[in-house]
C-alpha positions in Angstrom: -38.7 -129.7 -57.5 -39.7 -133.3 -56.8 -40.5 -135.6 -59.7 -44.1 -135.8 -58.3 -44.4 -132.0 -58.4 -43.0 -131.9 -61.9 -45.7 -134.4 -63.0 -48.4 -132.3 -61.3 -47.8 -129.2 -63.4 -51.1 -128.1 -65.1 -51.0 -129.5 -68.7 -53.7 -127.2 -70.2 -54.9 -123.8 -69.2 -56.2 -120.6 -70.8 -53.6 -117.8 -70.2 -56.2 -115.1 -70.9 -58.3 -116.4 -68.1 -55.3 -116.4 -65.7 -54.5 -112.7 -66.3 -55.5 -110.1 -63.8 -55.0 -109.8 -60.0 -54.2 -112.7 -57.6 -54.0 -112.3 -53.9 -51.2 -114.1 -52.0 -52.9 -116.3 -49.3 -49.8 -118.1 -48.1 -46.1 -118.5 -49.1 -42.9 -120.1 -48.1 -40.8 -117.2 -46.9 -38.3 -115.7 -49.4 -36.0 -112.8 -49.5 -37.9 -111.0 -52.2 -41.1 -110.7 -50.1 -39.5 -110.6 -46.6 -42.0 -109.0 -44.1 -44.6 -108.0 -46.8 -48.3 -108.1 -46.3 -51.2 -107.4 -48.6 -49.3 -109.0 -51.4 -50.8 -109.2 -54.9 -49.6 -110.3 -58.3 -51.1 -108.8 -61.4 -50.6 -110.4 -64.8 -51.1 -108.6 -68.2 -50.5 -110.0 -71.7 -47.8 -108.1 -73.7 -47.8 -107.7 -77.5 -44.8 -110.2 -77.8 -46.8 -112.9 -76.1 -45.0 -112.6 -72.8 -46.8 -111.7 -69.5 -46.0 -108.6 -67.5 -45.9 -109.5 -63.8 -46.3 -106.8 -61.1 -45.9 -108.1 -57.6 -46.9 -105.6 -54.9 -46.8 -105.7 -51.1 -47.0 -103.5 -48.1 -44.1 -103.3 -45.7 -45.6 -102.5 -42.2 -42.1 -101.7 -40.8 -41.4 -99.0 -43.4 -45.1 -98.2 -43.8 -44.6 -98.2 -47.6 -45.5 -100.2 -50.6 -42.9 -102.3 -52.4 -43.3 -103.2 -56.1 -41.4 -105.5 -58.4 -42.1 -105.6 -62.2 -41.1 -108.7 -64.2 -41.7 -110.7 -67.3 -42.9 -114.3 -67.7 -42.5 -116.4 -70.8 -44.0 -119.8 -71.6 -41.5 -122.6 -71.8 -43.5 -125.2 -73.8 -45.1 -124.5 -77.2 -48.8 -123.9 -77.2 -51.1 -127.0 -77.2 -53.1 -127.8 -80.3 -56.2 -126.1 -78.9 -54.3 -122.9 -78.1 -54.1 -123.7 -74.4 -50.7 -123.7 -72.6 -49.0 -125.8 -70.0 -48.3 -124.3 -66.6 -44.6 -124.1 -67.1 -43.2 -120.6 -67.3 -40.0 -118.7 -66.7 -40.2 -115.4 -64.9 -37.6 -112.7 -64.5 -37.4 -109.6 -62.3 -33.7 -109.1 -62.6 -32.6 -108.8 -66.2 -31.4 -112.0 -67.9 -32.0 -114.2 -64.8 -35.1 -116.3 -65.1 -36.7 -118.6 -62.4 -39.3 -121.2 -62.8 -43.0 -120.4 -62.4 -44.9 -123.7 -62.2 -48.7 -123.8 -61.8 -49.2 -127.1 -59.9 -52.9 -126.8 -59.2 -55.5 -124.5 -60.8 -59.2 -124.3 -60.0 -60.7 -125.1 -63.4 -62.9 -123.9 -65.0 -63.2 -120.9 -62.7 -59.6 -120.0 -62.0 -60.4 -118.9 -58.4 -57.3 -120.3 -56.8 -53.9 -121.7 -57.7 -50.9 -123.5 -56.1 -47.7 -122.2 -57.7 -44.0 -123.1 -57.1 -40.5 -122.3 -58.2 -38.3 -125.2 -57.5 -38.8 -126.8 -54.1 -37.8 -123.6 -52.1 -40.7 -121.3 -53.3 -44.4 -122.0 -52.9 -47.4 -119.7 -53.1 -51.1 -120.2 -52.6 -52.9 -117.6 -54.7 -56.6 -116.6 -54.8 -58.7 -114.2 -56.8 -60.1 -112.9 -53.5 -58.2 -111.7 -50.4 -59.4 -114.7 -48.5 -59.8 -118.4 -49.3 -62.2 -120.7 -47.6 -60.7 -123.0 -45.0 -61.5 -126.3 -46.8 -59.8 -125.1 -50.0 -56.8 -123.8 -48.1 -56.4 -127.1 -46.3 -56.8 -129.0 -49.5 -54.0 -127.0 -51.2 -51.7 -127.3 -48.1 -52.3 -131.1 -48.0 -51.5 -131.3 -51.7 -48.3 -129.2 -51.3 -47.2 -131.5 -48.4 -47.8 -134.5 -50.6 -45.6 -133.0 -53.2 -42.7 -132.6 -50.8 -43.0 -128.9 -49.8 -42.2 -127.8 -46.2 -45.8 -126.7 -45.5 -45.1 -126.3 -41.8 -43.1 -123.2 -42.8 -45.9 -121.6 -44.7 -46.6 -117.9 -43.8 -50.2 -116.9 -44.0 -50.4 -113.4 -45.5 -52.5 -110.6 -44.1 -54.6 -108.9 -46.7 -56.5 -105.6 -46.4 -60.0 -105.8 -44.7 -59.3 -109.3 -43.7 -61.8 -110.9 -41.2 -60.1 -113.0 -38.5 -61.9 -116.3 -37.9 -61.3 -118.8 -35.1 -62.0 -122.4 -35.7 -65.3 -123.3 -34.1 -65.7 -125.9 -31.4 -66.9 -128.3 -34.1 -63.3 -128.5 -35.4 -61.6 -131.2 -33.4 -57.9 -131.8 -33.4 -57.0 -134.9 -35.3 -55.7 -137.8 -33.1 -52.8 -139.7 -34.7 
């Protein structure tokens, strides 16, 4: 992860408000989610303070759902006010943990997030199956600024997704 991305990690958020279901709007392709659509992540708090992670997606080739269950733990101690930093470790495969860094979080509403693991993995998450174009563009621009290969982002089809075309009012930028 770039030093700039490291500095961007959310310094204070309420984990209880982050729990629940998030829809994957876009991602950098990875072998764990290869070909999956309708991807969601669901987070629930466990008695030991860790977070249970259930990632679920539909494989249109196999016409079947794929599910991965993991565990996330906070890296940094709690802040004085009980909030946490957006630095976690997540594991789906036994003792092997990967980074889970919340780089951008819509506060105070927690409607969308930009999350990474190193410089190879990036996700745009939303509380709804679709994210408005301006917010999506803002998150993509921020990710590009942080050094991510945003030209390789895959935009994930969600169930009941309306397909929109850019209106004539959207003019290509001249550089």
